C-alpha positions in Angstrom: -25.4 7.7 -10.3 -26.3 5.2 -8.4 -24.7 3.4 -5.0 -22.0 0.9 -5.5 -23.4 -2.6 -4.4 -21.3 -4.4 -1.9 -20.5 -8.3 -3.3 -23.1 -9.3 -0.6 -20.5 -13.4 -1.1 -17.6 -11.1 0.5 -18.7 -9.0 3.2 -20.4 -12.6 5.3 -16.5 -14.0 5.1 -14.7 -10.9 5.3 -14.3 -7.7 8.3 -13.0 -5.2 8.5 -10.9 -3.4 11.2 -10.6 -0.4 12.3 -6.4 -0.2 11.0 -7.5 -1.3 7.3 -6.0 -5.0 8.1 -9.5 -6.9 6.5 -10.0 -10.5 9.0 -10.8 -13.3 7.8 -11.3 -17.1 8.3 -9.3 -19.4 8.1 -9.8 -22.7 4.7 -9.4 -26.3 5.4 -11.7 -26.4 8.6 -14.6 -27.8 7.0 -14.0 -32.0 6.2 -12.3 -34.8 5.5 -10.6 -33.8 9.4 -10.2 -37.6 10.4 -7.2 -37.6 8.7 -5.2 -33.6 9.3 -2.6 -34.2 12.5 -4.6 -32.4 15.7 -1.7 -29.3 15.8 -3.2 -28.5 12.7 -6.3 -28.7 13.1 -5.7 -26.6 16.4 -3.3 -23.8 13.4 -6.4 -23.3 11.5 -8.6 -22.2 14.8 -9.5 -18.4 15.0 -8.5 -16.2 12.0 -6.0 -14.3 10.1 -5.8 -10.9 8.1 -5.5 -11.0 4.1 -2.7 -10.6 2.7 -1.4 -7.0 1.2 -1.7 -8.5 -2.7 -5.1 -9.3 -1.6 -5.8 -5.8 -0.7 -6.9 -4.3 -4.2 -9.0 -7.7 -4.9 -11.2 -7.0 -1.1 -11.0 -3.0 -2.2 -12.9 -4.2 -4.8 -15.1 -6.1 -3.5 -16.2 -4.2 -0.6 -16.5 -0.3 -2.0 -17.0 1.6 0.8 -15.2 0.5 4.3 -12.5 2.5 4.1 -9.6 0.2 2.2 
């Protein structure tokens, strides 16, 4: 039986925390920042967790990570 491969794009974008939640970066922070308010850009800073509704697809993309 061959090993299951991890999606290479997913392993660069997501980190699995010890509790089983998945950490991801915020979207909409890369370009066209002049029309966005400072408050909006400040709230897009940092990382957030992946929603529970997407955890099944995360487990498929990151096999063997304890999801």
